matplotlib code that plots the C-alpha trace (Angstrom):
import matplotlib.pyplot as plt

x = [0.1, 1.2, 2.0, 0.9, 2.0, -0.7, -0.9, -3.1, -1.7, -3.5, -4.3, -7.4, -10.5, -10.4, -13.8, -13.1, -15.4, -12.5, -11.4, -12.4, -9.8, -11.1, -8.2, -9.7, -11.3, -10.1, -12.2, -12.5, -13.5, -16.6, -18.2, -17.9, -21.0, -22.9, -22.3, -25.1, -27.7, -28.3, -30.9, -29.6, -29.4, -26.6, -24.2, -22.2, -24.0, -22.0, -22.9, -23.3, -23.5, -26.4, -26.2, -29.9, -29.2, -25.4, -26.6, -28.3, -28.6, -32.2, -31.1, -34.7, -35.8, -37.3, -33.8, -32.2, -34.4, -32.9, -29.8, -31.5, -30.4, -27.4, -26.3, -27.9, -26.0, -22.5, -23.4, -25.2, -26.6, -27.7, -28.4, -28.0, -30.0, -28.5, -31.3, -34.5, -36.3, -36.8, -33.8, -34.3, -34.0, -33.3, -29.5, -28.9, -25.8, -24.7, -27.5, -29.4, -28.5, -27.1, -29.0, -28.3, -30.7, -33.4, -37.0, -39.6, -38.4, -41.8, -41.6, -40.1, -37.8, -39.5, -36.3, -36.2, -39.5, -43.2, -43.6, -45.2, -42.1, -39.5, -42.0, -41.8, -38.2, -38.1, -40.2, -38.3, -35.3, -36.7, -38.0, -34.4, -33.1, -31.6, -32.2, -32.6, -31.8, -31.8, -30.1, -31.4, -30.3, -31.4, -28.8, -29.7, -32.5, -32.7, -33.4, -36.9, -38.0, -41.5, -39.9, -38.3, -42.0, -43.8, -41.6, -39.0, -38.4, -36.8, -34.0, -30.6, -31.1, -28.7, -28.8, -31.6, -33.3, -32.8, -32.1, -28.0, -25.7, -24.2, -20.9, -18.4, -15.2, -13.4, -11.6, -8.4, -10.2, -13.6, -16.7, -20.0, -22.6, -23.9, -27.2, -28.5, -29.5, -28.8, -31.4, -31.9, -32.2, -32.8, -36.3, -37.6, -40.6, -37.8, -37.7, -40.7, -41.3, -38.2, -38.6, -42.3, -40.7, -38.4, -41.4, -42.9, -40.8, -40.5, -43.8, -45.2, -42.3, -40.9, -37.4, -35.0, -33.1, -31.2, -27.8, -27.6, -25.7, -23.3, -24.4, -22.4, -23.1, -27.2, -27.1, -27.4, -29.9, -32.0, -30.7, -31.3, -35.3, -35.3, -33.8, -36.2, -39.3, -38.4, -37.4, -40.9, -42.6, -39.8, -36.1, -34.1, -30.1, -28.9, -25.4, -24.0, -21.7, -19.7, -17.2, -18.2, -18.6, -21.1, -23.3, -23.2, -24.4, -27.8, -28.6, -26.7, -25.6, -22.3, -20.0, -17.7, -14.0, -12.6, -9.0, -9.0, -9.7, -6.9, -4.2, -5.7, -4.8, -1.3, -0.3, -1.3, 0.7, 3.6, 3.8, 3.1, 3.3, 2.7, 4.0, 1.0, -1.6, 0.0, -0.2, -3.4, -4.8, -2.6, -3.7, -6.6, -7.6, -10.4, -12.8, -16.2, -18.8, -18.4, -19.8, -19.9, -20.1, -17.5, -17.8, -14.3, -14.1, -11.8, -14.4, -17.5, -19.9, -17.7, -14.5, -14.9, -16.4, -14.2, -11.1, -10.5, -11.4, -10.0, -7.6, -6.0, -6.3, -5.1, -4.2, -2.7, -3.5, -7.0, -7.8, -5.3, -7.0, -10.5, -9.5, -8.3, -11.8, -13.5, -11.9, -10.4, -12.9, -15.8, -18.1, -17.3, -18.8, -18.6, -19.2, -21.7, -19.7, -16.4, -17.5, -17.2, -13.6, -14.6, -12.2, -13.4, -14.8, -18.4, -20.0, -21.6, -24.3, -24.9, -26.1, -22.8, -23.9, -21.9, -19.8, -20.0, -18.4, -17.7, -17.9, -14.4, -13.9, -17.3, -15.7, -13.7, -16.4, -18.2, -15.6, -14.5, -18.3, -18.9, -15.8, -17.0, -20.9, -19.6, -16.7, -17.8, -14.1, -15.3, -18.5, -19.6, -19.0, -19.7, -20.5, -16.9, -13.4, -10.9, -7.9, -4.1, -1.6, 0.8, 4.6, 5.5, 9.8, 8.7, 7.3, 5.5, 3.6, 0.8, -0.5, -3.0, -5.3, -9.2, -11.0, -14.4, -15.9, -13.8, -13.9, -10.1, -9.3, -5.9, -4.8, -1.7, -1.0, 1.8, 1.2, 4.0, 4.3, 7.1, 7.1, 8.2, 9.6, 8.3, 7.5, 4.4, 5.2, 6.0, 6.3, 8.2, 9.0, 6.6, 6.1, 3.5, 3.7, 3.3, -0.1, -1.2, -2.9, -3.3, -6.2, -6.6, -10.1, -12.2, -14.2, -12.0, -12.5, -10.2]
y = [0.2, 3.1, 6.0, 9.4, 12.0, 13.8, 17.6, 17.4, 16.4, 13.0, 14.9, 17.1, 16.8, 19.1, 21.1, 23.6, 22.3, 21.3, 18.0, 14.3, 13.2, 11.9, 10.3, 7.6, 9.4, 9.1, 8.0, 11.1, 13.5, 14.7, 13.1, 15.7, 17.3, 15.5, 16.9, 20.1, 18.3, 19.5, 19.1, 15.7, 17.4, 19.5, 16.3, 16.8, 19.7, 22.8, 26.9, 28.9, 32.6, 34.2, 37.7, 38.7, 42.1, 41.0, 37.2, 38.1, 41.3, 41.4, 41.0, 38.8, 35.6, 34.5, 35.1, 33.5, 30.3, 29.6, 28.5, 26.1, 23.2, 23.9, 24.5, 21.4, 19.4, 21.1, 19.8, 22.7, 21.9, 25.4, 28.3, 31.5, 34.6, 38.2, 40.0, 40.1, 42.5, 46.6, 48.7, 51.8, 55.2, 57.9, 58.1, 55.7, 54.6, 54.8, 54.5, 51.5, 51.1, 48.4, 45.2, 45.4, 48.9, 47.1, 48.9, 46.6, 42.8, 41.5, 42.5, 41.6, 43.8, 44.9, 44.8, 41.7, 40.3, 40.1, 37.3, 34.9, 35.0, 33.9, 31.2, 29.7, 30.3, 28.1, 25.6, 25.1, 24.9, 22.3, 20.2, 19.8, 18.6, 22.2, 23.9, 27.8, 30.5, 34.7, 36.7, 38.2, 41.6, 42.0, 44.6, 47.6, 48.9, 51.5, 55.2, 55.0, 51.4, 51.6, 50.5, 53.8, 55.8, 52.7, 51.6, 54.6, 52.8, 49.8, 51.9, 53.2, 57.0, 59.7, 62.4, 64.2, 61.2, 60.9, 57.9, 57.8, 56.0, 52.9, 53.5, 51.3, 52.2, 49.4, 48.4, 49.8, 51.9, 53.3, 52.6, 54.5, 53.4, 56.0, 54.3, 52.3, 52.9, 50.7, 48.6, 48.3, 44.4, 46.1, 46.6, 43.3, 44.2, 44.4, 40.5, 39.4, 42.3, 40.7, 37.0, 37.4, 38.7, 35.8, 33.3, 35.2, 33.9, 30.7, 29.8, 32.3, 30.9, 27.5, 29.3, 26.6, 29.1, 32.4, 33.8, 36.6, 39.1, 40.8, 37.9, 38.5, 42.0, 41.0, 39.6, 35.2, 35.1, 36.6, 34.4, 31.2, 31.9, 32.7, 29.3, 27.9, 29.6, 28.9, 25.2, 25.0, 25.7, 23.5, 22.2, 25.1, 26.1, 29.1, 30.6, 33.5, 35.6, 35.8, 33.5, 33.5, 29.8, 31.1, 31.0, 27.5, 26.6, 26.4, 29.1, 28.3, 25.5, 27.4, 30.4, 32.1, 30.6, 34.2, 32.2, 30.1, 32.8, 34.9, 31.7, 31.1, 34.4, 35.0, 31.9, 32.3, 35.5, 33.6, 34.8, 32.2, 28.0, 24.8, 25.5, 28.2, 25.6, 23.5, 25.9, 26.6, 23.3, 22.5, 25.6, 26.9, 30.4, 29.7, 26.7, 25.8, 23.3, 19.9, 19.2, 23.3, 23.8, 26.2, 27.9, 27.8, 29.9, 31.8, 34.3, 36.2, 39.4, 41.1, 39.9, 40.2, 44.1, 45.5, 43.1, 41.8, 39.9, 35.8, 37.0, 40.2, 37.7, 34.5, 34.1, 31.0, 29.7, 29.8, 26.5, 25.4, 27.6, 26.2, 22.9, 22.8, 25.1, 22.2, 19.2, 20.7, 20.1, 22.6, 23.4, 25.3, 28.2, 29.3, 33.0, 33.0, 33.8, 32.1, 29.3, 31.7, 32.2, 35.9, 38.3, 41.5, 43.5, 43.3, 46.8, 47.0, 49.8, 49.6, 47.4, 45.7, 41.8, 38.6, 38.0, 34.1, 33.8, 29.7, 28.7, 27.9, 26.3, 24.3, 21.2, 21.9, 22.9, 19.4, 17.1, 19.1, 18.8, 15.4, 13.8, 15.8, 14.4, 10.3, 10.3, 10.5, 11.3, 14.5, 15.3, 18.2, 18.1, 15.5, 13.5, 14.0, 12.5, 13.9, 15.4, 13.8, 16.4, 14.2, 15.3, 15.8, 16.6, 20.5, 23.4, 24.2, 21.0, 20.3, 16.9, 15.6, 12.3, 12.3, 9.3, 7.9, 4.5, 3.0, 5.6, 7.5, 10.9, 12.2, 15.6, 17.1, 20.4, 22.2, 26.2, 27.8, 29.0, 26.6, 22.3, 20.9, 17.2, 15.6, 12.5, 11.1, 8.8, 5.0, 6.3, 7.0, 10.7, 12.6, 15.8, 18.4, 21.3, 24.9, 25.2, 21.8, 18.8, 15.5, 13.9, 10.0, 8.8, 6.0, 8.6, 10.6, 14.1, 16.5]
z = [-0.1, -1.1, 1.8, 1.1, 3.0, 5.4, 6.2, 8.9, 12.3, 14.2, 17.5, 16.3, 14.0, 11.3, 11.2, 8.7, 6.3, 3.9, 5.3, 6.6, 8.2, 11.4, 14.0, 17.0, 19.6, 23.1, 25.8, 27.6, 24.6, 23.9, 20.7, 17.9, 16.4, 13.7, 10.6, 9.6, 7.5, 3.7, 1.3, -0.6, -4.0, -3.1, -2.0, -5.2, -6.7, -8.3, -8.9, -11.5, -11.1, -14.0, -14.3, -16.0, -17.4, -19.2, -20.1, -23.6, -25.1, -24.5, -20.6, -19.6, -18.2, -21.4, -23.2, -20.3, -20.4, -23.7, -22.7, -19.8, -22.3, -22.9, -19.1, -18.2, -21.0, -19.6, -16.1, -13.7, -10.9, -8.8, -10.7, -8.8, -10.1, -9.0, -7.9, -9.6, -8.4, -9.3, -8.6, -7.4, -9.2, -6.2, -5.9, -8.5, -9.8, -13.7, -16.0, -14.6, -11.1, -8.9, -8.4, -4.8, -4.5, -3.9, -4.4, -3.7, -2.2, -3.4, -6.9, -10.5, -11.8, -15.1, -17.2, -17.3, -17.4, -15.6, -12.7, -14.7, -16.7, -13.6, -12.8, -16.2, -16.0, -12.6, -14.4, -17.0, -14.7, -12.1, -15.5, -16.6, -13.1, -11.8, -8.9, -8.4, -6.1, -6.1, -4.7, -1.5, 0.0, 3.7, 4.9, 3.2, 0.5, -2.0, -0.9, -2.5, -1.2, 0.0, 3.5, 3.9, 4.1, 5.7, 8.3, 8.6, 12.3, 10.3, 9.2, 10.8, 11.0, 11.9, 14.5, 12.6, 12.2, 8.0, 6.6, 5.1, 3.0, 3.7, 5.4, 6.3, 8.0, 9.7, 6.2, 4.7, 3.0, 4.0, 1.4, 0.8, -0.9, -1.7, -3.3, -0.4, 3.2, 5.8, 8.0, 11.5, 12.9, 16.3, 15.6, 15.8, 13.0, 10.9, 11.3, 10.1, 7.5, 6.1, 6.4, 5.1, 1.6, 1.5, 2.1, -0.2, -3.1, -1.9, -1.9, -4.8, -7.4, -5.6, -5.6, -3.5, -1.4, -1.8, -1.7, 0.8, 0.0, 3.4, 5.3, 7.7, 8.7, 9.4, 12.9, 12.9, 14.9, 12.3, 10.0, 12.0, 12.4, 8.7, 7.5, 10.4, 8.7, 4.9, 5.9, 7.3, 3.7, 1.6, 2.3, 1.1, 0.2, 1.7, 0.4, 2.8, 1.3, 4.1, 6.0, 9.5, 10.9, 13.1, 10.2, 9.3, 12.6, 11.5, 9.1, 5.8, 3.8, 2.4, 2.6, 0.4, 0.0, -0.3, 1.1, -1.7, -4.6, -3.1, -2.8, -7.0, -7.6, -6.3, -7.3, -11.0, -10.7, -9.9, -5.9, -4.8, -5.7, -3.8, -0.6, 0.0, -0.8, 2.4, 4.6, 4.2, 4.1, 7.3, 8.9, 7.6, 8.9, 10.5, 12.1, 10.1, 11.9, 10.6, 6.9, 5.8, 2.8, 1.4, -1.8, -4.3, -7.1, -9.5, -10.2, -9.3, -10.5, -7.9, -8.7, -12.3, -12.8, -10.0, -10.2, -13.1, -16.4, -16.0, -18.5, -16.6, -13.2, -14.6, -18.1, -18.9, -15.8, -15.4, -16.6, -13.9, -11.1, -12.2, -11.7, -8.1, -7.8, -8.8, -6.9, -3.7, -0.9, -1.3, -3.9, -7.9, -8.8, -12.6, -13.1, -16.5, -19.2, -17.6, -20.5, -23.5, -21.8, -20.1, -21.2, -20.6, -17.1, -17.5, -16.3, -13.2, -13.7, -17.8, -20.0, -21.3, -22.6, -22.4, -25.9, -26.1, -29.1, -29.7, -25.9, -25.7, -22.6, -22.7, -22.9, -20.3, -17.5, -19.0, -18.4, -14.4, -13.9, -14.9, -12.7, -9.6, -10.0, -10.8, -8.1, -4.5, -3.2, -4.9, -3.4, -0.6, 3.0, 4.7, 1.2, 0.0, 0.7, 3.1, 1.8, 1.5, 0.4, -2.0, -1.7, -5.5, -4.9, -6.4, -5.2, -8.4, -8.4, -5.8, -6.2, -3.8, -3.1, -1.9, -1.1, -0.2, 0.2, -2.1, -5.0, -5.4, -6.9, -7.4, -8.8, -10.0, -10.7, -12.2, -10.7, -12.7, -16.4, -16.8, -17.7, -14.2, -13.5, -10.3, -8.6, -6.6, -3.8, -5.2, -8.6, -11.3, -12.0, -14.4, -16.8, -16.5, -19.1, -18.2, -16.5, -17.0, -14.8, -15.0, -13.5, -11.9, -11.2, -12.2, -14.1, -14.8, -16.7, -19.0]

ax = plt.figure().add_subplot(projection="3d")
ax.plot(x, y, z, "-o")
ax.set_aspect("equal")
plt.show()
């Protein structure tokens, strides 16, 4: 039997959501909490972000619906739609405004279509075996949201008793979100109003959950009670735009893997190599509840619009980083347009449709998504296998193994722009071309 180097000490159970290596339990140690429960359909799922405004030249639900068969064939499971509600006009940024400046929580943005169009989209997706979650903005609203008049006491107010722009000063640089105003969760009436609005979409349109914007700025107890209320209607899937472990104790299935996204970017730029990934896996920056899903990604709407296109951020390293996002523990995200080789920053406040070209990356994504579907070792949370980092004898090559119930997947990735020689334990020397990768699995993707 081959011996593989482990990155985790055997004296502790890792609960980061990254690992599933469980040592023998000492007799005087309390049993670990059971993994959090997830809807069954999420166990080997991936997630795909949809920007309705920019997805087609029409920018409508109906126009996007024409892409559903293609996405199903590619292997997409969960469709995450950016906010679909009407956008505020007061203090609007740009011509069309931000999707995250919501004017009415229980209405549809008329630019995208009507409620019947959205219901038809959800029904068609369900008919193809896909799930639909929508973006939910619970931290703030547009200045002309009807709540600012009907429920002014639900808002944060200045010394004059007036609503004001959302302002964050705790980061490296202050952020002034001049088109939105913040909600005050000290008022428990707001809790009911917001929960009722979320329930409306589940009951009325049969969506399957929510991606919750700035989730860490909203009190965790609110999310906990909202999750309970939603699950009483139907079991839902919840994604937090946050990386606060407490959010995944009860309310959320998955949180953002910003940590690996930043590593991927640094590796693609030649700033880091396999040693950084090994250190990350050996010493995860945060400890998450057992079974917690982490979302692994190379891009999303924020990354693309504000940090750079895939070409800017990754260049020839793109596929290598996407392979890591798809095979490391966690659920992979594809940002709509990446399968077309997203080589531009999409405008956030203006119309700027995706240039689909000939879908050059569809074969690549089809193969890696099938790999995940077919191999339990790569499944999410407690349903997948742990990770064993393999020695390669070369800091430019990162290799690991995951296995689950007799299923084993081995991944080797060249993290450099030059060909590299390496040797796995018990194997002869091999060579990988610049940014190339090798996957060994019973159901193999390439």
